[in-house]
C-alpha positions as CSV (number, residue, x, y, z in Angstrom):
1,M,0.0,0.0,0.0
2,T,1.2,3.5,-0.9
3,A,-0.7,6.4,0.4
4,W,0.3,9.9,-0.1
5,G,-1.4,13.1,1.3
6,V,-2.4,16.4,-0.3
7,V,-2.6,19.4,2.1
8,V,-4.4,22.4,0.2
9,A,-2.9,25.7,1.5
10,A,-3.4,28.0,-1.3
11,G,-6.5,29.9,-0.4
12,S,-6.2,33.7,-0.1
13,G,-8.0,33.8,3.3
14,T,-10.4,36.7,2.4
15,R,-12.8,35.9,5.3
16,F,-9.9,35.4,7.8
17,G,-8.2,38.6,6.7
18,S,-4.9,37.3,5.7
19,S,-3.3,34.0,4.5
20,K,-4.5,31.9,7.2
21,Q,-2.3,28.8,6.2
22,H,0.4,30.9,7.6
23,A,-1.3,31.7,11.0
24,L,0.4,30.4,14.0
25,L,-1.2,27.8,16.4
26,K,1.0,27.3,19.4
27,G,3.8,28.8,17.3
28,K,3.3,26.5,14.3
29,P,1.7,27.4,11.1
30,L,-1.7,25.6,10.4
31,W,-0.4,24.1,7.2
32,E,2.2,22.2,9.2
33,W,-0.4,20.9,11.7
34,A,-2.3,19.6,8.8
35,R,1.0,18.0,7.2
36,D,1.8,16.3,10.4
37,A,-1.6,14.7,11.1
38,L,-1.2,13.2,7.6
39,T,2.1,11.7,8.2
40,G,1.3,10.7,11.7
41,G,-1.7,8.8,10.5
42,G,0.1,6.6,7.9
43,C,0.7,8.6,4.7
44,D,4.0,7.8,3.1
45,R,4.6,11.4,2.0
46,V,2.7,14.6,1.9
47,V,2.5,17.2,-0.9
48,V,1.7,20.8,0.1
49,V,0.1,23.0,-2.4
50,G,0.4,26.6,-1.6
51,P,3.0,29.6,-0.9
52,V,4.7,27.7,1.9
53,P,8.3,26.5,2.1
54,G,8.6,23.4,-0.2
55,G,5.0,23.8,-1.7
56,L,3.7,23.6,-4.9
57,P,2.0,26.6,-6.7
58,G,-1.7,26.5,-6.3
59,G,-4.4,27.6,-8.5
60,P,-7.5,30.1,-8.3
61,R,-9.8,27.6,-6.9
62,R,-9.6,24.9,-4.4
63,R,-10.0,22.3,-6.9
64,D,-7.3,23.7,-9.1
65,S,-4.8,23.4,-6.1
66,V,-6.0,19.8,-5.6
67,A,-5.3,18.9,-9.1
68,A,-2.0,20.5,-8.9
69,G,-1.2,18.2,-6.0
70,L,-2.5,15.1,-7.7
71,A,-0.3,15.9,-10.8
72,A,2.8,15.5,-8.6
73,L,2.1,12.1,-7.3
74,G,3.8,9.3,-9.2
75,S,2.4,6.1,-10.6
76,Q,3.4,4.3,-7.5
77,V,0.8,5.9,-5.4
78,E,-2.5,4.0,-5.0
79,W,-4.2,6.1,-2.4
80,V,-4.6,9.7,-1.8
81,L,-5.9,11.7,1.3
82,V,-6.8,15.3,0.6
83,H,-6.6,17.5,3.6
84,D,-7.3,21.3,4.3
85,A,-4.7,23.3,5.9
86,A,-7.4,25.2,7.5
87,R,-8.3,22.0,9.6
88,P,-5.2,21.9,12.0
89,L,-6.9,19.9,14.8
90,A,-7.4,16.7,12.7
91,S,-6.0,13.7,14.7
92,S,-3.6,11.2,13.5
93,E,-6.3,8.7,14.6
94,L,-8.7,10.3,12.3
95,V,-6.2,10.0,9.3
96,S,-5.7,6.4,10.3
97,R,-9.4,5.8,10.3
98,V,-9.9,7.3,6.9
99,L,-6.9,5.2,5.4
100,A,-7.9,2.0,7.0
101,R,-11.6,2.3,5.5
102,L,-10.1,3.4,2.1
103,V,-7.8,0.4,1.7
104,R,-10.5,-2.0,2.0
105,G,-11.1,-1.3,-1.6
106,D,-14.8,-1.5,-1.8
107,C,-15.5,2.1,-2.3
108,D,-14.3,5.3,-4.4
109,G,-14.1,7.6,-1.6
110,V,-14.1,8.0,2.4
111,V,-15.2,11.3,4.0
112,P,-15.2,11.8,7.8
113,V,-18.5,13.1,9.1
114,V,-20.1,14.4,12.5
115,P,-23.8,14.5,13.2
116,V,-25.9,17.8,12.7
117,R,-26.6,18.8,16.4
118,D,-28.7,21.9,15.7
119,T,-32.1,22.3,14.4
120,I,-31.9,23.1,10.6
121,K,-34.4,25.4,8.8
122,E,-34.6,26.3,5.2
123,V,-35.1,30.0,4.8
124,E,-36.3,32.1,1.5
125,A,-36.6,35.7,1.6
126,G,-36.3,35.8,5.4
127,M,-39.0,33.5,6.0
128,V,-38.7,29.9,7.3
129,V,-39.8,27.6,4.5
130,R,-39.4,24.1,6.2
131,T,-37.7,22.4,9.1
132,V,-35.2,20.0,7.5
133,D,-35.0,16.4,9.1
134,R,-31.4,16.5,10.6
135,Q,-31.4,12.6,11.2
136,R,-30.1,12.1,7.7
137,L,-27.7,15.1,7.6
138,V,-24.2,15.1,8.5
139,V,-21.2,17.7,8.4
140,V,-18.5,16.8,6.3
141,Q,-14.6,17.2,7.1
142,T,-11.2,16.7,5.8
143,P,-9.1,14.7,5.2
144,Q,-11.0,12.8,2.6
145,G,-9.5,9.6,1.0
146,F,-9.8,8.3,-2.6
147,P,-8.0,5.8,-5.1
148,L,-5.9,8.0,-7.0
149,G,-7.1,6.9,-10.2
150,M,-10.5,7.5,-9.2
151,L,-10.1,11.1,-8.1
152,R,-7.9,12.0,-11.2
153,K,-10.9,10.7,-13.2
154,A,-13.4,12.6,-11.2
155,H,-11.4,15.8,-11.7
156,A,-11.0,15.3,-15.4
157,A,-14.7,14.7,-15.9
158,T,-15.8,18.3,-15.3
159,D,-14.5,21.8,-14.5
160,D,-17.2,22.7,-12.1
161,D,-16.2,24.7,-8.9
162,V,-17.0,22.4,-6.0
163,S,-16.7,22.6,-2.2
164,D,-14.9,19.3,-1.7
165,D,-13.5,16.3,-3.8
166,A,-16.1,13.9,-2.7
167,V,-18.7,16.0,-4.8
168,L,-16.6,15.3,-7.8
169,V,-16.3,11.6,-7.2
170,E,-20.2,11.4,-6.5
171,R,-20.8,13.0,-9.9
172,A,-18.5,10.7,-11.6
173,G,-20.6,7.8,-10.4
174,G,-18.3,6.8,-7.5
175,S,-19.3,5.4,-4.2
176,V,-18.5,7.5,-1.2
177,V,-18.8,6.1,2.4
178,V,-18.3,7.8,5.7
179,V,-16.5,7.2,8.8
180,E,-16.7,8.9,12.2
181,G,-15.3,12.4,12.1
182,E,-14.1,14.4,15.1
183,A,-16.0,17.5,16.7
184,L,-12.7,19.2,17.4
185,N,-11.7,19.0,13.7
186,L,-13.0,22.6,13.2
187,K,-12.2,24.7,10.1
188,V,-10.3,28.0,10.7
189,T,-12.4,30.5,8.5
190,H,-12.4,33.5,10.7
191,P,-10.0,35.0,13.3
192,E,-12.3,33.8,16.2
193,D,-11.9,30.3,14.7
194,L,-8.2,30.5,15.5
195,A,-8.8,31.7,19.0
196,L,-11.0,28.6,19.7
197,A,-8.4,26.2,18.2
198,E,-5.9,27.8,20.6
199,G,-8.1,27.0,23.5
200,L,-8.8,23.5,22.3
201,V,-5.1,22.7,21.9
């Protein structure tokens, strides 16, 4: 088994107010936290895409940056885990869980999820349209794992802008399964998220 990781660290950080991949959490940049989780969880090597030391040039969209990372992987790589640099608190145990489910070989993608705990309502023009049944809803996280060939095929099939790679695999007809995520695996989007992560660490 050869599994590599791709850390996406090319975002502009518009909502954060600066390049959040360089923001420090306990003295270490967010992208390093993400990279270390992948290596600690079983990835043989990790490619980082973004303006960081040793990083590959990213693209204007997240999916473009992921594609740049995939292009850097050699033919010996069988599995790939894609992880956002903005999720520094993912544990090595979570990475191992995604990888273990992936290498069983009976699916085209693995995503970690956590249950929706709040009541969800659909709103239109400031009015509640309906209350959504949250029993069938989950919140999706990274790292997400895929057979490298499948993810490359899914990226090549469309140029649509998407929020995660599992969407592309789903649209390509692939089967995506879920594993238990982590409540602490928050995404740093705003400055207050970084403050929360500091407290959690």
